[in-house]
C-alpha positions as CSV (number, residue, x, y, z in Angstrom):
1,X,2.6,-24.0,-17.8
2,X,0.3,-26.6,-16.4
3,X,-3.0,-25.5,-14.7
4,X,-3.9,-27.9,-11.9
5,X,-7.7,-28.5,-11.4
6,X,-7.2,-28.9,-7.7
7,X,-5.5,-25.5,-7.7
8,X,-7.4,-23.1,-9.9
9,X,-5.2,-20.3,-8.6
10,X,-2.6,-21.6,-11.1
11,X,-4.8,-20.4,-14.0
12,X,-2.3,-17.9,-15.6
13,X,-3.2,-14.2,-15.9
14,X,-0.9,-11.2,-16.8
15,X,-1.8,-9.5,-13.5
16,X,-1.0,-12.5,-11.4
17,X,2.6,-12.6,-12.8
18,X,3.1,-8.9,-12.9
19,X,5.5,-6.9,-10.7
20,X,3.8,-3.6,-10.1
21,X,5.9,-0.5,-9.3
22,X,4.1,2.2,-7.3
23,X,4.8,5.8,-8.1
24,X,4.0,8.6,-5.5
25,X,3.7,11.5,-8.0
26,X,4.6,14.4,-5.6
27,X,7.9,12.8,-4.8
28,X,9.0,10.9,-7.9
29,X,10.6,13.4,-10.4
30,X,10.2,17.1,-10.8
31,X,10.6,18.2,-14.4
32,X,10.1,22.0,-14.1
33,X,11.8,22.8,-10.8
34,X,8.8,23.9,-8.8
35,X,9.6,21.4,-6.1
36,X,6.8,18.9,-6.9
37,X,7.0,15.8,-9.0
38,X,4.9,15.8,-12.1
39,X,3.7,13.8,-15.2
40,X,6.6,14.9,-17.3
41,X,9.0,13.7,-14.6
42,X,7.3,10.3,-14.6
43,X,7.5,10.2,-18.4
44,X,11.2,10.8,-18.3
45,X,11.8,7.8,-16.0
46,X,9.7,5.1,-17.5
47,X,12.7,3.4,-19.1
48,X,14.3,3.3,-15.7
49,X,11.3,1.5,-14.3
50,X,11.1,-0.9,-17.3
51,X,14.8,-1.8,-16.9
52,X,14.1,-2.9,-13.3
53,X,12.0,-5.8,-14.8
54,X,8.7,-4.3,-13.9
55,X,5.5,-5.1,-15.7
56,X,3.1,-2.4,-14.6
57,X,3.1,1.0,-12.9
58,X,0.5,2.2,-10.3
59,X,0.4,6.0,-9.8
60,X,-1.1,7.3,-6.6
61,X,-3.8,10.0,-7.0
62,X,-2.8,12.6,-9.5
63,X,-6.3,14.2,-9.8
64,X,-7.3,17.8,-9.0
65,X,-7.2,18.3,-5.3
66,X,-6.6,20.8,-2.5
67,X,-4.0,18.3,-1.3
68,X,-5.1,18.2,2.4
69,X,-4.3,14.4,2.3
70,X,-1.8,14.4,-0.6
71,X,-4.4,13.9,-3.3
72,X,-6.6,11.4,-1.5
73,X,-9.1,14.3,-1.3
74,X,-10.3,14.6,-4.9
75,X,-12.1,17.7,-6.2
76,X,-12.4,16.5,-9.8
77,X,-11.9,12.9,-10.9
78,X,-11.6,13.8,-14.5
79,X,-8.8,16.4,-14.3
80,X,-5.1,16.1,-13.4
81,X,-4.0,18.4,-10.6
82,X,-2.4,21.4,-12.5
83,X,0.8,21.2,-10.4
84,X,1.3,17.6,-11.8
85,X,0.5,18.7,-15.3
86,X,-2.3,18.4,-17.8
87,X,-4.6,15.6,-18.9
88,X,-2.7,15.4,-22.2
89,X,0.6,14.9,-20.3
90,X,-1.0,12.1,-18.4
91,X,-2.4,10.5,-21.5
92,X,1.2,10.7,-22.9
93,X,2.4,8.7,-19.9
94,X,-0.2,6.1,-20.4
95,X,0.7,5.8,-24.1
96,X,4.5,5.5,-23.4
97,X,3.9,3.0,-20.6
98,X,2.0,0.8,-23.1
99,X,4.7,1.3,-25.8
100,X,7.3,0.0,-23.3
101,X,5.2,-3.1,-22.8
102,X,3.9,-2.2,-19.3
103,X,0.4,-1.7,-17.9
104,X,-0.9,1.5,-16.3
105,X,-2.9,1.3,-13.0
106,X,-4.4,4.3,-11.4
107,X,-5.8,5.0,-7.9
108,X,-9.5,4.9,-7.3
109,X,-10.5,7.0,-4.3
110,X,-14.2,6.7,-3.9
111,X,-15.1,6.1,-0.3
112,X,-14.8,9.9,0.0
113,X,-14.0,13.0,-2.1
114,X,-12.8,16.5,-1.2
115,X,-15.1,19.0,0.4
116,X,-14.2,21.1,-2.6
117,X,-15.8,18.7,-5.0
118,X,-18.9,20.1,-6.7
119,X,-21.0,17.2,-5.5
120,X,-20.3,18.1,-1.9
121,X,-20.7,21.8,-2.5
122,X,-24.2,21.1,-3.8
123,X,-25.0,18.6,-1.0
124,X,-24.1,21.1,1.8
125,X,-26.0,24.0,0.2
126,X,-29.4,23.0,1.6
127,X,-31.2,20.1,3.2
128,X,-33.4,19.8,0.1
129,X,-30.6,19.7,-2.5
130,X,-31.0,16.6,-4.8
131,X,-27.4,15.6,-3.8
132,X,-28.1,15.9,-0.1
133,X,-28.2,12.1,0.3
134,X,-25.0,11.6,-1.6
135,X,-23.2,12.2,1.7
136,X,-24.1,11.3,5.3
137,X,-25.8,14.2,7.1
138,X,-27.0,14.0,10.7
139,X,-28.3,16.6,13.2
140,X,-26.4,16.9,16.5
141,X,-27.1,14.3,19.2
142,X,-27.5,17.3,21.5
143,X,-25.4,20.2,22.9
144,X,-22.9,20.3,25.7
145,X,-22.9,22.8,28.6
146,X,-21.1,25.3,26.4
147,X,-23.7,25.0,23.6
148,X,-21.3,23.1,21.4
149,X,-23.1,20.5,19.1
150,X,-22.4,16.9,20.0
151,X,-21.6,14.5,17.1
152,X,-24.3,12.0,16.1
153,X,-22.3,8.9,17.2
154,X,-19.0,7.9,18.9
155,X,-17.1,6.9,15.7
156,X,-13.4,7.8,15.7
157,X,-11.7,9.3,12.6
158,X,-8.7,7.3,11.3
159,X,-6.8,10.6,11.7
160,X,-7.8,11.2,15.3
161,X,-10.8,12.7,17.1
162,X,-14.5,12.4,16.0
163,X,-15.4,11.2,12.6
164,X,-18.0,14.0,12.3
165,X,-17.6,17.6,11.3
166,X,-20.3,20.2,12.0
167,X,-21.3,22.4,9.1
168,X,-22.9,25.8,9.9
169,X,-24.6,26.1,6.6
170,X,-27.4,23.7,7.5
171,X,-26.6,23.1,11.2
172,X,-25.8,19.4,10.7
173,X,-22.8,17.1,10.9
174,X,-21.3,15.2,8.0
175,X,-19.5,11.9,8.3
176,X,-15.8,11.8,7.3
177,X,-13.8,8.8,8.4
178,X,-10.6,10.5,7.5
179,X,-9.8,14.3,7.4
180,X,-12.5,16.9,7.9
181,X,-12.1,17.9,4.2
182,X,-12.8,14.3,3.1
183,X,-16.6,13.7,3.4
184,X,-17.7,10.1,2.9
185,X,-19.8,9.4,-0.1
186,X,-23.1,7.6,0.6
187,X,-23.1,4.4,-1.5
188,X,-26.7,3.7,-0.5
189,X,-27.7,6.3,-3.0
190,X,-27.9,4.7,-6.4
191,X,-27.6,8.1,-8.2
192,X,-24.4,8.7,-6.3
193,X,-22.9,5.3,-7.2
194,X,-23.7,5.8,-10.9
195,X,-22.0,9.2,-10.8
196,X,-19.0,7.7,-9.1
197,X,-18.7,5.0,-11.7
198,X,-19.0,7.3,-14.6
199,X,-16.6,10.0,-13.5
200,X,-13.9,8.1,-11.6
201,X,-14.0,4.8,-13.5
202,X,-15.5,5.2,-16.9
203,X,-13.5,8.3,-17.8
204,X,-10.1,6.6,-17.2
205,X,-11.1,3.3,-18.8
206,X,-12.0,5.4,-21.9
207,X,-8.4,6.7,-21.8
208,X,-6.8,3.3,-21.7
209,X,-5.9,2.5,-18.1
210,X,-5.4,-1.2,-17.3
211,X,-7.0,-1.3,-13.8
212,X,-7.3,0.4,-10.5
213,X,-5.9,0.3,-7.0
214,X,-9.1,0.8,-5.0
215,X,-8.5,2.9,-1.9
216,X,-10.1,1.7,1.3
217,X,-12.3,-0.6,-0.8
218,X,-13.8,-2.3,2.3
219,X,-15.4,0.9,3.8
220,X,-18.2,1.8,1.3
221,X,-21.0,0.0,3.0
222,X,-21.9,1.4,6.5
223,X,-24.4,-0.2,8.8
224,X,-27.7,1.4,8.2
225,X,-28.6,4.0,10.9
226,X,-24.9,4.6,11.8
227,X,-25.3,3.4,15.4
228,X,-22.6,3.8,18.1
229,X,-19.6,1.5,17.8
230,X,-18.8,-0.8,20.7
231,X,-16.5,0.7,23.3
232,X,-13.0,-0.9,23.0
233,X,-11.0,2.1,24.2
234,X,-12.2,3.2,27.6
235,X,-9.7,6.1,27.7
236,X,-11.3,7.8,24.7
237,X,-14.8,9.2,23.9
238,X,-14.2,8.1,20.3
239,X,-14.3,4.4,19.2
240,X,-13.1,2.5,16.2
241,X,-15.9,2.5,13.6
242,X,-14.7,-0.8,12.0
243,X,-17.6,-2.9,13.4
244,X,-20.0,-0.5,11.6
245,X,-18.0,0.3,8.4
246,X,-15.5,-2.4,7.6
247,X,-16.7,-5.1,5.2
248,X,-20.2,-3.9,5.7
249,X,-23.6,-5.4,4.7
250,X,-23.7,-4.4,1.0
251,X,-19.9,-4.2,0.2
252,X,-19.8,-7.2,-2.0
253,X,-22.9,-6.1,-3.9
254,X,-21.3,-2.7,-4.5
255,X,-18.1,-4.2,-5.8
256,X,-19.9,-6.6,-8.1
257,X,-22.0,-3.7,-9.5
258,X,-18.8,-1.6,-10.1
259,X,-17.0,-4.6,-11.6
260,X,-19.8,-5.1,-14.1
261,X,-19.7,-1.4,-15.0
262,X,-16.0,-1.9,-15.8
263,X,-16.5,-5.0,-17.9
264,X,-19.3,-3.4,-19.8
265,X,-17.3,-0.2,-20.5
266,X,-14.3,-2.0,-22.0
267,X,-14.6,-2.5,-25.7
268,X,-11.2,-3.9,-26.6
269,X,-11.2,-7.0,-24.5
270,X,-8.4,-6.0,-22.2
271,X,-8.5,-7.7,-18.7
272,X,-8.2,-5.3,-15.8
273,X,-6.2,-5.6,-12.6
274,X,-8.4,-4.4,-9.7
275,X,-6.7,-4.5,-6.4
276,X,-8.7,-3.5,-3.3
277,X,-7.3,-2.1,-0.1
278,X,-9.3,-4.2,2.3
279,X,-7.4,-3.6,5.6
280,X,-8.5,-6.5,7.7
281,X,-10.8,-9.4,6.8
282,X,-11.3,-13.1,7.7
283,X,-10.2,-15.6,5.1
284,X,-13.8,-16.3,4.2
285,X,-14.4,-12.6,3.5
286,X,-11.2,-12.3,1.5
287,X,-12.4,-15.3,-0.6
288,X,-15.6,-13.4,-1.3
289,X,-13.8,-10.3,-2.5
290,X,-11.4,-12.2,-4.8
291,X,-13.1,-15.3,-6.1
292,X,-12.9,-15.1,-9.9
293,X,-16.4,-16.5,-10.2
294,X,-17.8,-13.6,-8.2
295,X,-16.4,-10.7,-10.3
296,X,-15.5,-8.3,-7.5
297,X,-11.7,-7.7,-7.1
298,X,-8.7,-9.4,-8.8
299,X,-6.8,-9.3,-5.5
300,X,-6.5,-7.4,-2.3
301,X,-4.1,-5.7,0.1
302,X,-4.4,-7.0,3.7
303,X,-2.7,-5.2,6.6
304,X,-2.0,-8.0,9.0
305,X,1.8,-8.2,8.4
306,X,2.3,-4.4,8.3
307,X,0.3,-3.9,11.5
308,X,2.5,-6.4,13.5
309,X,4.0,-4.6,16.5
310,X,1.3,-1.9,16.7
311,X,-1.6,-1.6,19.1
312,X,-5.1,-2.3,17.7
313,X,-6.3,0.6,19.7
314,X,-3.9,3.1,18.3
315,X,-1.4,2.4,15.4
316,X,1.4,4.6,16.9
317,X,1.5,2.7,20.2
318,X,4.2,0.1,19.5
319,X,4.0,-3.3,21.1
320,X,6.7,-6.1,21.2
321,X,6.5,-8.9,18.6
322,X,8.5,-11.9,17.5
323,X,9.6,-13.2,14.1
324,X,6.9,-15.9,14.5
325,X,4.2,-13.3,14.7
326,X,5.4,-11.7,11.5
327,X,5.7,-15.0,9.7
328,X,2.1,-15.9,10.5
329,X,0.8,-12.4,9.6
330,X,2.7,-12.3,6.3
331,X,1.2,-15.7,5.3
332,X,-2.3,-14.3,5.8
333,X,-1.7,-12.4,2.5
334,X,-1.8,-15.6,0.4
335,X,-2.7,-18.8,2.4
336,X,-6.4,-18.3,1.8
337,X,-5.8,-18.5,-1.9
338,X,-4.7,-22.2,-1.8
339,X,-6.9,-24.5,-3.8
340,X,-9.4,-21.7,-4.7
341,X,-10.1,-19.4,-7.7
342,X,-8.9,-16.4,-5.6
343,X,-5.7,-14.4,-5.7
344,X,-3.7,-11.9,-3.6
345,X,-0.7,-9.7,-3.3
346,X,2.8,-9.6,-1.9
347,X,4.2,-6.3,-0.6
348,X,6.0,-4.7,2.3
349,X,6.0,-1.0,1.3
350,X,3.7,1.6,-0.1
351,X,2.8,5.2,0.4
352,X,1.1,4.3,3.8
353,X,4.0,2.3,5.2
354,X,7.5,3.1,6.5
355,X,10.6,1.7,4.9
356,X,10.7,-2.1,5.2
357,X,14.5,-2.4,6.0
358,X,14.0,-0.2,9.0
359,X,10.8,-1.8,10.0
360,X,11.6,-5.5,9.5
361,X,15.4,-5.8,8.9
362,X,18.5,-3.9,9.9
363,X,19.1,-0.4,8.5
364,X,22.5,0.0,10.1
365,X,25.4,0.9,7.7
366,X,26.8,-2.6,8.3
367,X,23.7,-4.6,7.4
368,X,21.4,-2.3,5.3
369,X,22.5,-3.7,2.0
370,X,22.5,-7.4,2.9
371,X,19.3,-7.3,4.8
372,X,17.6,-5.2,2.1
373,X,18.6,-7.9,-0.4
374,X,17.1,-10.5,2.1
375,X,13.7,-8.8,2.0
376,X,13.9,-9.0,-1.8
377,X,14.6,-12.7,-1.7
378,X,11.6,-13.2,0.5
379,X,9.2,-11.1,-1.6
380,X,10.2,-12.6,-4.9
381,X,9.8,-16.1,-3.7
382,X,6.2,-15.7,-2.3
383,X,3.1,-16.4,-4.3
384,X,0.9,-13.5,-5.4
385,X,1.2,-10.3,-7.4
386,X,4.3,-8.5,-6.3
387,X,4.3,-4.8,-5.5
388,X,7.4,-2.6,-5.2
389,X,7.3,1.0,-4.0
390,X,9.5,3.7,-5.4
391,X,12.8,3.8,-3.5
392,X,12.4,0.3,-2.2
393,X,14.6,-1.0,-5.0
394,X,17.3,1.3,-3.6
395,X,17.1,-0.1,-0.1
396,X,15.8,3.2,1.2
397,X,15.5,3.5,5.0
398,X,13.5,5.7,7.3
399,X,14.8,9.3,7.9
400,X,16.4,9.7,11.3
401,X,15.8,12.1,14.3
402,X,13.4,14.4,12.6
403,X,11.3,16.7,14.9
404,X,7.6,16.2,14.6
405,X,7.3,19.7,13.1
406,X,9.1,18.4,9.9
407,X,6.4,15.8,9.3
408,X,3.9,16.6,6.5
409,X,1.2,13.9,7.0
410,X,-2.2,15.1,8.1
411,X,-2.6,11.9,10.1
412,X,0.5,12.8,12.1
413,X,-0.4,16.4,12.6
414,X,-4.0,15.7,13.6
415,X,-3.1,13.0,16.1
416,X,-0.2,15.2,17.5
417,X,-2.7,18.0,18.2
418,X,-5.3,15.6,19.8
419,X,-2.7,14.1,22.1
420,X,-1.2,17.5,23.0
421,X,-4.7,18.8,23.8
422,X,-5.8,15.8,25.8
423,X,-2.6,14.8,27.6
424,X,0.0,17.5,27.1
425,X,3.2,17.9,25.1
426,X,5.4,16.2,27.7
427,X,3.0,13.4,28.5
428,X,3.8,9.6,28.4
429,X,1.2,9.4,25.6
430,X,3.1,12.0,23.6
431,X,6.5,10.2,24.2
432,X,5.0,6.9,22.9
433,X,3.5,8.7,19.9
434,X,6.8,10.2,18.9
435,X,8.5,6.8,19.3
436,X,5.8,5.3,17.1
437,X,6.1,7.8,14.2
438,X,9.9,7.5,14.2
439,X,9.4,3.8,13.2
440,X,6.1,3.6,11.3
441,X,5.0,7.0,10.0
442,X,4.0,6.9,6.4
443,X,6.0,10.1,5.8
444,X,9.1,7.9,5.7
445,X,7.9,6.7,2.3
446,X,7.0,10.1,1.0
447,X,10.3,11.9,0.9
448,X,11.5,12.8,-2.7
449,X,13.1,10.0,-4.8
450,X,16.9,10.1,-4.7
451,X,18.2,10.1,-8.3
452,X,21.8,11.2,-7.5
453,X,24.1,12.2,-4.7
454,X,24.1,15.8,-5.8
455,X,23.2,18.2,-3.0
456,X,20.8,19.7,-2.0
457,X,18.0,17.9,-3.9
458,X,19.5,14.6,-5.1
459,X,18.4,15.1,-8.7
460,X,14.7,15.1,-7.7
461,X,14.4,18.8,-8.6
462,X,16.8,21.6,-9.5
463,X,19.4,22.8,-7.0
464,X,17.7,26.2,-6.6
465,X,14.2,24.7,-6.1
466,X,12.7,24.0,-2.7
467,X,11.1,20.4,-2.6
468,X,7.6,20.2,-1.3
469,X,9.0,17.8,1.4
470,X,12.5,17.5,2.8
471,X,14.7,14.8,1.4
472,X,15.9,11.9,3.5
473,X,19.6,12.6,4.2
474,X,20.5,9.1,3.1
475,X,21.0,10.2,-0.5
476,X,24.5,11.3,0.5
477,X,25.3,7.9,2.0
478,X,25.0,6.1,-1.4
479,X,21.2,5.5,-1.4
480,X,20.5,7.0,-4.8
481,X,20.0,5.7,-8.3
482,X,23.2,7.1,-9.7
483,X,25.5,5.6,-7.2
484,X,23.7,2.3,-7.1
485,X,23.7,1.9,-10.9
486,X,27.5,2.1,-10.7
487,X,27.8,-0.4,-7.8
488,X,27.2,-3.9,-9.0
489,X,26.7,-5.0,-5.4
490,X,24.0,-2.5,-4.7
491,X,20.4,-3.2,-3.6
492,X,19.2,-1.8,-7.0
493,X,21.2,-4.3,-9.0
494,X,20.0,-7.1,-6.7
495,X,16.4,-6.2,-7.3
496,X,16.9,-6.5,-11.0
497,X,18.4,-9.9,-10.5
498,X,15.6,-10.9,-8.1
499,X,12.9,-10.0,-10.6
500,X,14.7,-12.0,-13.3
501,X,14.7,-15.0,-10.9
502,X,11.0,-14.6,-10.3
503,X,10.2,-14.6,-14.0
504,X,12.5,-17.5,-14.8
505,X,10.8,-19.6,-12.1
506,X,7.3,-18.1,-12.3
507,X,5.6,-21.4,-12.0
508,X,6.7,-22.0,-8.5
509,X,7.7,-18.5,-7.5
510,X,4.4,-16.8,-8.5
511,X,2.0,-19.7,-8.6
512,X,3.4,-22.1,-6.0
513,X,0.9,-23.6,-3.7
514,X,0.6,-25.7,-0.5
515,X,2.8,-23.2,1.5
516,X,4.1,-24.7,4.7
517,X,6.2,-23.2,7.4
518,X,9.4,-25.1,8.4
519,X,10.4,-24.6,12.1
520,X,7.8,-21.9,12.7
521,X,9.0,-21.3,16.3
522,X,12.6,-20.4,15.1
523,X,13.2,-16.8,16.1
524,X,16.1,-16.4,13.7
525,X,15.1,-18.2,10.5
526,X,12.1,-17.7,8.3
527,X,11.9,-21.0,6.3
528,X,9.1,-22.5,4.3
529,X,8.2,-24.9,1.4
530,X,5.7,-24.7,-1.4
531,X,5.0,-26.8,-4.4
532,X,4.1,-26.7,-8.1
533,X,3.5,-30.1,-9.7
534,X,6.6,-32.1,-9.0
535,X,8.6,-29.1,-8.0
536,X,9.3,-28.1,-4.4
537,X,10.7,-24.7,-3.4
538,X,12.5,-24.4,0.0
539,X,13.5,-21.0,1.4
540,X,15.8,-20.4,4.4
541,X,16.1,-16.8,5.4
542,X,18.2,-15.6,8.4
543,X,16.5,-12.6,10.0
544,X,19.3,-12.0,12.5
545,X,22.7,-10.6,12.9
546,X,24.3,-13.9,14.0
547,X,24.9,-17.2,12.1
548,X,22.1,-19.7,12.1
549,X,21.7,-23.3,11.1
550,X,18.9,-24.8,9.1
551,X,17.8,-28.2,7.7
552,X,16.0,-29.0,4.5
553,X,13.0,-31.2,5.3
554,X,13.0,-34.6,3.6
555,X,16.3,-33.7,1.9
556,X,16.9,-36.5,-0.7
557,X,19.8,-34.7,-2.3
558,X,17.8,-33.3,-5.2
559,X,17.6,-29.7,-3.9
560,X,19.6,-27.2,-5.9
561,X,20.5,-23.7,-4.7
562,X,19.0,-21.4,-7.3
563,X,19.0,-18.0,-5.7
564,X,20.3,-16.0,-2.7
565,X,21.6,-12.7,-1.6
566,X,25.2,-13.9,-1.2
567,X,27.4,-14.2,-4.3
568,X,27.4,-17.8,-5.7
569,X,31.2,-17.8,-5.4
570,X,31.0,-17.3,-1.7
571,X,28.3,-19.9,-0.9
572,X,28.7,-23.6,-0.4
573,X,25.3,-25.0,-1.5
574,X,25.8,-28.0,0.7
575,X,26.4,-25.9,3.9
576,X,23.5,-25.7,6.3
577,X,24.8,-22.6,8.0
578,X,23.5,-19.1,7.1
579,X,25.6,-16.0,7.7
580,X,23.8,-12.9,9.2
581,X,20.9,-11.8,7.0
582,X,21.6,-14.4,4.4
583,X,18.7,-15.9,2.4
584,X,18.7,-18.9,0.1
585,X,16.2,-20.5,-2.3
586,X,16.5,-24.2,-3.2
587,X,14.3,-26.0,-5.7
588,X,13.9,-29.8,-6.1
589,X,12.2,-31.3,-9.2
């Protein structure tokens, strides 16, 4: 493969070409019928993942935790949560992953830890404890008329309400941008940073992991002094902390320091994949994070495309959007890479997102399969490291008509209570919230994996066990591994085909550059071109339930249809008419 000096992003790396499969351990496979997924369950399904055509697995947090936020509240970075198994069972999964020729990526959650972590227990014990400054402690700003302490600033928690929790032990507040049991670590403390690196990074590098997915990797550096945030929501006393916490003043310094720790720790020469969850950033900031010469992150997750159709003031307030809006937002994932030494990611689903067919396609019984395949065509033809989330390969959809009481997510439960207290259970605000979670709650991605059509637990756990979270009823409608393996026209079989296409054409599919929209204003068709040397790839994707016409720009007769979600026997490559939810990839060379 040629490396183009004007496009250093074409420098090949294993982690650029990889397809990474994300496993949510609680919901993947239960081996002992206690209702929770576990390490032995993951071990038993590694061949299934390998057979998809996947190159690496990323497992969401499996560390010891009270599970207030599904393991993103870590009490011990060096121990597997006993419900998931033992450290030895985890090491066995790492070993077998490598034997199958795949890489092992683990989650790195170090903006915050659990309030049950020994570090925080020490910190809260007294104002003079040596670990006091490992977290953010502040006295009350004052007291209200009822004598209740007032938080130090107006920052809003991502999970609703104030970002501060009052602690009676020393009479001060601690900062927690997420749940009250997730105190933020203070990266300004060098001793704290060194302990984080040793315990959460060094320990797992010593046991052979191939990289990290870095949770909220843009939040470690807060503006010194923690001042009030600008008022952007006049209807709330609490304001987004992003101007004071997102991509903060020392964030790049911290990532460079941690990256150096990683490189110094590795003794066998392996090259790591470090993907940072960066939320939102300008192209210039994304380049700083991912430039190879800067040694910060390999790549990043940006949220622009998954946030389309949501209010910037409150995620669960839905707003109208057009296909053009989504096209532009999706391109923000990778356009900044063009002509640089940077890199990025391609994804639609993860543990924090709903199911992409429901969100961006058509999950009706008539169009679920074809539109799910269309999303696969789109993803496998875009440049960047591809991420696939468990169940996405089945064409899983959101669960339907669940009452809010069935939701498990702390974010949903906290916001529901806040809205109920502030506006009432039958308020307009509550109605909008319930409409929002029906479409975009992350709980839609967290229901147990559907291995078979067998009631009541679809092969996730034994028939007598009670799963930790209810199953999506779709398992009885053919959305399960067993049925889809038998059906050659299933979404599962198509994903296998799509990943083979991506590998066979990795030069232009993975490394293609100079992305250009074609007919951007078209509200039915998503079409684009990109190049690799003399090759040009053209995609025409019909995101509608009606036929749509397209044209290949500068068509000189050299374009050949190489991939699509309609059987080759049923497509006329010369036709310029797409059936509903049809996608085609042409290559000229």
